[in-house]
C-alpha positions in Angstrom: -48.5 129.0 -7.7 -51.2 131.6 -7.7 -53.7 130.5 -5.1 -56.6 132.0 -7.1 -55.8 129.8 -10.1 -57.1 126.2 -10.3 -55.4 125.4 -13.6 -52.3 127.1 -15.0 -50.8 126.1 -18.4 -47.6 127.8 -19.4 -46.0 127.7 -22.8 -47.4 124.2 -23.4 -46.6 122.4 -26.7 -47.7 119.0 -28.1 -46.7 117.3 -31.4 -48.0 114.2 -33.0 -45.2 113.3 -35.4 -44.6 116.3 -37.6 -48.1 117.8 -36.8 -48.1 120.5 -34.2 -51.3 120.1 -32.2 -50.7 122.7 -29.5 -48.2 125.5 -29.8 -46.9 127.7 -27.0 -50.3 127.7 -25.2 -50.7 129.6 -21.9 -54.0 129.5 -20.0 -55.2 130.3 -16.5 -58.5 129.0 -15.1 -59.6 130.7 -11.9 -60.8 128.7 -8.9 -64.6 128.4 -8.9 -65.3 129.7 -12.4 -66.9 128.2 -15.5 -64.2 128.4 -18.1 -65.2 127.9 -21.8 -62.6 126.4 -24.1 -63.8 127.0 -27.7 -62.4 126.5 -31.2 -63.2 124.9 -34.6 -62.8 121.2 -35.3 -59.1 120.3 -35.1 -58.2 123.4 -33.1 -56.6 121.3 -30.3 -59.4 121.4 -27.7 -59.4 117.7 -27.0 -55.6 117.6 -26.8 -55.6 120.4 -24.3 -58.1 118.6 -22.1 -56.2 115.3 -22.3 -53.0 117.1 -21.2 -54.8 118.8 -18.4 -56.1 115.5 -17.1 -52.8 113.6 -17.6 -54.2 111.4 -20.4 -51.4 112.9 -22.6 -48.0 114.2 -21.6 -47.1 117.6 -23.1 -43.8 117.8 -25.0 -42.9 121.2 -23.5 -44.2 123.7 -21.0 -45.8 123.3 -17.6 -49.3 122.4 -16.4 -50.4 122.9 -12.7 -53.8 121.7 -11.4 -54.5 123.0 -7.9 -50.8 123.4 -7.5 -49.9 119.8 -8.6 -47.6 119.3 -11.6 -49.2 117.2 -14.4 -45.9 115.3 -15.1 -44.3 114.8 -11.7 -47.5 114.6 -9.7 -49.9 113.0 -12.2 -51.7 110.9 -9.7 -52.5 113.9 -7.5 -53.7 115.8 -10.6 -56.1 113.0 -11.6 -57.6 113.2 -8.1 -58.7 116.8 -8.8 -60.7 116.0 -11.9 -64.1 114.6 -12.8 -64.2 114.2 -16.6 -67.5 113.7 -18.4 -68.5 113.8 -22.1 -71.6 115.4 -23.4 -73.0 112.4 -25.2 -76.2 110.7 -24.1 -75.9 107.6 -21.9 -78.4 105.2 -20.2 -78.8 103.7 -16.8 -75.6 103.3 -14.8 -73.6 105.0 -17.6 -75.1 108.4 -16.9 -72.6 111.1 -16.1 -72.9 113.2 -12.9 -74.1 116.2 -15.0 -76.7 114.1 -16.8 -78.0 112.8 -13.5 -78.4 116.4 -12.2 -80.3 117.2 -15.4 -82.6 114.3 -15.0 -83.5 115.2 -11.4 -84.0 118.8 -12.5 -86.4 117.6 -15.2 -88.3 115.4 -12.7 -88.7 118.5 -10.5 -90.4 120.4 -13.3 -87.5 122.3 -14.8 -87.2 122.7 -18.6 -84.4 120.9 -20.3 -82.4 124.1 -20.7 -83.0 125.3 -17.2 -82.0 121.9 -15.7 -78.8 121.9 -17.8 -77.8 125.4 -16.7 -78.7 124.9 -13.1 -76.7 121.6 -13.0 -73.5 123.4 -14.1 -74.1 126.4 -11.8 -74.7 124.1 -8.8 -71.3 122.5 -9.4 -69.6 125.9 -9.2 -71.7 126.8 -6.1 -70.5 123.7 -4.4 -66.9 124.8 -5.0 -66.0 123.1 -8.3 -64.2 124.7 -11.2 -65.8 123.8 -14.5 -63.9 123.6 -17.8 -66.5 123.5 -20.6 -65.7 122.5 -24.1 -68.7 122.8 -26.5 -69.5 123.4 -30.1 -72.6 125.3 -29.1 -71.5 128.9 -28.8 -74.8 130.1 -27.3 -74.3 127.6 -24.5 -70.9 129.0 -23.8 -72.1 132.5 -23.9 -74.8 131.8 -21.3 -72.7 129.7 -19.0 -69.0 130.7 -19.1 -67.5 133.3 -16.9 -64.3 133.3 -19.0 -63.7 132.0 -22.5 -60.5 131.0 -24.3 -60.7 130.7 -28.1 -58.0 128.5 -29.7 -57.2 127.8 -33.4 -54.5 125.6 -34.8 -53.3 124.9 -31.3 -52.8 128.6 -30.4 -54.6 131.0 -28.2 -56.3 133.6 -30.4 -58.5 135.4 -27.8 -59.3 135.2 -24.2 -61.8 137.1 -22.0 -65.3 137.3 -20.7 -68.1 136.7 -23.3 -69.0 140.4 -23.1 -65.4 141.5 -23.7 -64.9 139.2 -26.6 -68.1 140.4 -28.3 -67.0 144.0 -27.9 -63.9 143.2 -30.0 -66.1 142.6 -33.0 -67.7 146.1 -32.7 -71.2 147.5 -32.1 -74.4 146.8 -34.0 -74.4 144.8 -37.1 -76.6 144.9 -40.2 -77.7 141.6 -41.6 -79.6 141.5 -44.8 -80.8 138.8 -47.2 -81.0 139.4 -50.9 -83.6 137.6 -53.0 -81.2 136.2 -55.7 -77.7 134.7 -55.5 -76.7 136.8 -58.5 -77.2 139.9 -56.3 -74.8 138.8 -53.6 -71.6 140.2 -55.1 -73.0 143.6 -56.2 -74.7 144.0 -52.8 -71.4 143.2 -51.1 -69.6 145.8 -53.2 -72.1 148.5 -52.3 -72.0 147.7 -48.6 -68.2 147.8 -48.6 -68.1 151.0 -50.5 -70.6 152.8 -48.3 -69.5 151.5 -44.9 -65.8 150.7 -45.4 -66.2 147.4 -43.5 -65.6 143.8 -44.4 -68.8 142.0 -45.3 -69.4 138.4 -44.3 -71.4 136.3 -46.7 -73.3 133.1 -46.0 -75.3 132.0 -49.1 -77.7 135.0 -49.7 -77.2 136.6 -46.3 -74.7 139.5 -45.9 -73.6 140.8 -42.5 -71.6 144.0 -41.9 -70.6 145.9 -38.8 -72.1 149.3 -38.4 -69.7 152.0 -37.1 -71.5 153.9 -34.4 -69.8 157.1 -35.6 -71.0 156.6 -39.1 -73.6 159.0 -40.4 -74.8 156.5 -43.0 -78.4 155.5 -42.0 -79.8 152.1 -42.8 -82.5 153.6 -44.9 -79.8 155.2 -47.2 -78.2 151.8 -47.6 -81.5 150.1 -48.5 -82.3 152.9 -51.0 -78.8 152.5 -52.6 -79.5 148.7 -53.0 -82.9 149.4 -54.4 -81.5 151.9 -56.9 -79.1 149.1 -58.1 -82.2 146.9 -58.6 -81.2 144.6 -55.7 -84.2 143.2 -53.8 -83.7 142.8 -50.1 -86.1 140.1 -48.8 -85.2 140.5 -45.1 -83.0 142.7 -42.9 -82.2 143.1 -39.2 -79.9 144.8 -36.8 -78.4 143.0 -33.9 -75.5 143.1 -31.4 -72.5 140.8 -32.1 -72.7 137.3 -30.8 -70.0 134.7 -30.0 -70.6 133.3 -33.4 -69.4 136.6 -34.9 -66.3 136.5 -32.7 -65.7 132.8 -33.7 -66.1 133.7 -37.4 -63.8 136.8 -37.2 -61.0 135.1 -35.3 -61.0 131.6 -36.7 -63.1 130.9 -39.8 -62.6 134.3 -41.3 -58.8 134.1 -41.1 -58.6 130.6 -42.7 
């Protein structure tokens, strides 16, 4: 047992009939950190949490929580956890986290500030937080370390900064005025930049190679020459949404 690790999952597997929910998953959560567990719907996040907290037994592999084995020492494992959902409750049904947020609001904090301070205070008091959320911006702001799973397998793990660096540097995002212009605009971007182009309705996003000598003005001029009207464009650094798309949605 590594004393610095609060949770260790080693080659964990779980099946439901013929469906493989979690496949050969290994994770390590350091003591005192905020650990984000992310993935698309059906990726296996809930199954992982249920196995961590002994609500489900894994079919194979080993799970240690604060040194206690989830199968042979399930009672001791349950004593290590406080498990709360993110849904709203009322009165006595409020979770510990929601109570912290309410008192933060009563003390003049904004909703976002109260939420963030509540989680940070748990860690400052010595807790280890495993955060599962569908809000990637929330994970980006709060998590010290993130594991991204898809189809029950680990596809990426690291700090938010390190994960975003895997996508690349700056990205160009532009919106064309007509849906008929999407395909020709995509072809031009791919030909000029040699990069895969992501498309969402009339918005196209493409990584910009920092070593490339192709300026954005030249790209816009080429699109204009092809009679493609660009209604909006911007450059931005990659986000966790970009990582999520590249490693999960973009591969499916």
